[in-house]
KOLKOL-418252 format. One record per residue (C-alpha): y, z, x. Coordinates in pm, whole numbers, padded with zeros to 5 digits, always signed. Layout:
BEGIN
YZX...
***
This chain:
BEGIN
-02684+00482+00166-02414+00525-00125-02245+00842+00080-02253+00665+00393-02096+00341+00262-01841+00581+00070-01723+00757+00404-01705+00406+00583-01481+00279+00336-01252+00590+00332-01226+00550+00699-01131+00192+00642-00879+00263+00321-00728+00567+00563-00699+00308+00871-00550+00016+00661-00339+00172+00400-00045+00239+00569-00039-00041+00859+00072-00365+00726-00276-00552+00693-00365-00474+00332-00652-00156+00265-00759-00317-00080-00833-00669+00119-01022-00483+00392-01222-00286+00111-01306-00610-00041-01415-00764+00275-01599-00424+00422-01815-00408+00081-01966-00770+00181-02139-00601+00460-02321-00344+00264-02640-00355+00099-02596-00576-00243-02285-00728-00055-02079-00611-00382-01707-00569-00435-01641-00202-00425-01403-00262-00717-01037-00242-00817-01099+00097-00985-01277+00255-00663-00975+00114-00472-00706+00282-00689-00863+00607-00664-00925+00638-00299-00565+00544-00257-00468+00893-00391-00618+01033-00092-00398+00839+00141-00088+00878-00112-00129+01277-00075-00107+01198+00286+00204+01072+00224+00313+01403+00023+00207+01607+00328+00371+01387+00591+00702+01375+00422+00692+01676+00237+01006+01831+00331+01192+01489+00235+01010+01471-00063+01081+01802-00211+01445+01797-00093+01487+01419-00319+01335+01599-00618+01524+01913-00602+01857+01739-00562+01773+01457-00826+01720+01750-01095+02002+01916-00954+02211+01598-01004+02088+01574-01358+02232+01925-01433+02569+01854-01261+02535+02100-00983+02505+01801-00741+02698+01516-00738+02511+01191-00860+02610+01029-00528+02421+01280-00331+02244+01085-00089+01888+01254-00203+01967+01263-00545+02057+00846-00487+01696+00833-00339+01528+00967-00625+01663+00702-00881+01598+00468-00604+01238+00521-00586+01222+00517-00959+01419+00216-01018+01201+00055-00727+00881+00149-00903+00982-00036-01234+00812-00368-01075+00493-00278-00977+00453-00080-01305+00508-00328-01553+00378-00598-01384+00036-00387-01301+00021-00282-01671+00060-00635-01784-00191-00786-01501-00497-00539-01550-00728-00839-01586-00572-01065-01368-00602-00791-01088-00946-00687-01158-01122-01042-01123-00860-01354-00985-00677-01116-00770-00989-01009-00589-01119-01384-00515-01181-01373-00118-01022-01757-00106-00695-01590-00225-00727-01301-00007-00783-01499+00283-00456-01758+00221-00231-01420+00143-00334-01258+00510-00233-01547+00653+00124-01642+00487+00233-01262+00455+00117-01201+00793+00354-01517+00920+00613-01370+00711+00641-01024+00808+00623-01202+01190+00942-01390+01132+01108-01095+00931+01046-00883+01222+01163-01099+01474+01484-01220+01292+01581-00896+01143+01904-00700+01246+01759-00377+01214+02123-00243+01181+02091-00060+00833+01913+00292+00784+01811+00457+00475+02169+00579+00396+02276+00216+00368+02044+00153+00082+02201+00010-00247+02051-00025-00624+02037-00417-00537+01807-00367-00258+01628-00079-00438+01503-00345-00690+01429-00620-00395+01217-00353-00240+01045-00299-00578+00965-00664-00652+00831-00695-00293+00574-00403-00345+00483-00519-00677+00335-00842-00469+00109-00630-00349-00088-00642-00636-00281-00933-00476-00524-00803-00204-00412-00900+00148-00043-00877+00078-00037-00524+00191+00214-00267-00002+00346-00134+00326+00348-00482+00463+00534-00645+00182+00836-00357+00133+00897-00325+00514+00862-00749+00555+01151-00682+00251+01329-00426+00449+01310-00595+00770+01468-00915+00638+01767-00732+00451+01844-00600+00818+01701-00232+00790+01537-00096+01083+01156-00048+01069+01122+00330+01064+01361+00300+00779+01201+00024+00600+00845+00187+00640+00975+00545+00543+01088+00437+00214+00771+00189+00183+00585+00513+00170+00813+00721-00057+00845+00413-00305+00450+00391-00310+00396+00744-00406+00461+00699-00803+00330+00334-00834-00024+00476-00662-00045+00778-00809+00010+00632-01177-00230+00370-01085-00479+00598-00891-00452+00858-01229-00465+00578-01481-00774+00435-01331-00931+00772-01291-00888+00840-01628-01031+00510-01757-01339+00559-01533-01468+00814-01781-01472+00601-02044-01652+00328-01874-01988+00245-01698-02041+00391-01369-01952+00119-01116-02125+00073-00772-02018+00451-00664-02010+00744-00858-01798+01025-00896-01958+01193-00566-01917+00880-00378-01561+00798-00454-01428+01207-00393-01600+01175-00039-01426+00846+00024-01087+00945-00102-01125+01307+00098-01188+01089+00420-00907+00848+00325-00665+01181+00301-00751+01296+00668-00732+00908+00821-00431+00810+00658-00237+01134+00789-00313+01042+01137-00251+00690+01058+00109+00770+00948+00206+00994+01244+00071+00708+01479+00277+00432+01292+00604+00655+01259+00609+00682+01615+00470+00328+01721+00730+00130+01555+01036+00334+01701+00989+00116+02008+00744-00131+01906+00715-00474+01724+00479-00548+01428+00340-00850+01629-00016-00706+01682-00033-00656+01315+00085-01036+01280-00189-01152+01486-00443-00926+01358-00404-01064+00990-00395-01425+01098-00689-01420+01277-00856-01231+01001-00773-01497+00735-00904-01742+00953-01182-01621+01014-01263-01544+00650-01180-01909+00563-01416-02033+00819-01701-01801+00675-01584-01909+00325-01592-02240+00403-01944-02245+00571-02114-02085+00292-02185-01752+00517-01978-01547+00252-01945-01651-00098-01547-01591-00222
***
């Protein structure tokens, strides 16, 4: 059953990473319904996220290549420091600092306390409501060219909240962007770009650390298969979401988060599942 479960988890990772519904929460929940009802674990989650972030690199490859090129050129002085793409490079670096620092300092908490199903259920509901309010009340008049360094830091701290399963990396950063008046596509695109250093950093860190640890629930083969599946599905989901939010709101995702959180609380309270 190991490879079948890994494929299912890869599908879940790919489907939920970019939608504002939290992939880490879904991996945690789906794992309950497999034989043994065990948590796939933070290491498995972080490594499979490499697949979905590779999808970001592929989908936004032209923008990312341009940002990296112009950023290095700005260091050499061949383009101005205020060049939009060079600026975006600095904004991504700046916005990545909060999650890098907090992720390192809170490693043990991330692997234990933050994976409580009670906490995940509450976070799904609370941050779902916050997303709904920000989406409804946001002015949506700012675009990526209007992004400031101050706003970049706010985006960064919002992304750091995703260290708690249930928050959603894309959901938290998109919510922050909407609250600051950015359009849905602008907030979502910056959220995807901002996630690249953080996810690749944590994913490769967990990958290297896994060589020195006892094997988890899923071995290297299962984890690799899940990561490949997550990449393929994630690429399709990015294309869908970027087209969807051009004309539609995040309301369906808000409703889904709240319903899932409530159902999870009921199952926990009645003892159907353990938290």
